[in-house]
N, C-alpha and C positions, 0 to 999 in steps of 0.2 A: 473449458468444455473440450477441444479438439485437443488436448495435451502438448501443444508446441508451448511449452513453457519458455521458452530459451529467444525466441523470436519476440514474443510478447514482450519480456524482460527486455528486449534491445529497444523494442517498440517503447515502453516506456519511460526506458531511461532516457532515450532521443529527448521523449516531450518535455520531462522533466527539464533537458539541459537545455533546450527551445524557449523554453515558461516556463522558470522556476520561481516564477511568483502566482503561477497557475495551480490552485488545490486540486485539480481533480486527478492529473497523473500522477503525485505524490499518494493520494489514498487507493487508485488502481493498482501506483508497487505496491503496497500495503498489504490491499489482497489477493495480488500477487504470489509476496513473503510467506505468508496466511499459505495457502495452496500448495505450492512447485519445493518449497525449504521447510518448511513449517518452521521458522524463523520469526516467532514471537517477539524475540525481544528488535528483532530488525524491524519488522511488523508495525509494532506500539513504535518506535522513532519515528518513522514514513508517517505515519496516520494522525500523530502528533503534529507535526509537520502541515499537512493538510489544514489540518481545523484552525494553526496559528496564522492559516492564512486566507482564511475566511471559510473553507468546507465548512461544511456542515456536519455536526455530529453524528454517528451513529449508533445508540447505544445497541444493539443487535451485534456487531462487529465488534465494537468495545467487550460484550459480555466473550468472545470468541478470542480476543487475547487476553483474556487474563489466563493463568496459567496454572496447574491443579497440581499438586504435590505429588 
């Protein structure tokens, strides 16, 4: 929300590195990619990893990850 994208990206990547089997940082990194880079492909990949690790699925977020022609 503050626009400090690179700082937040670094923190999220560090959280994934420290706890790779914890779903929440993967989800938050997916959200980061959606907002900061608009890279929906990468966001979908990270989101899928989060769900694979037991994170809750989020239909509203999934709707954001759908690319429109």
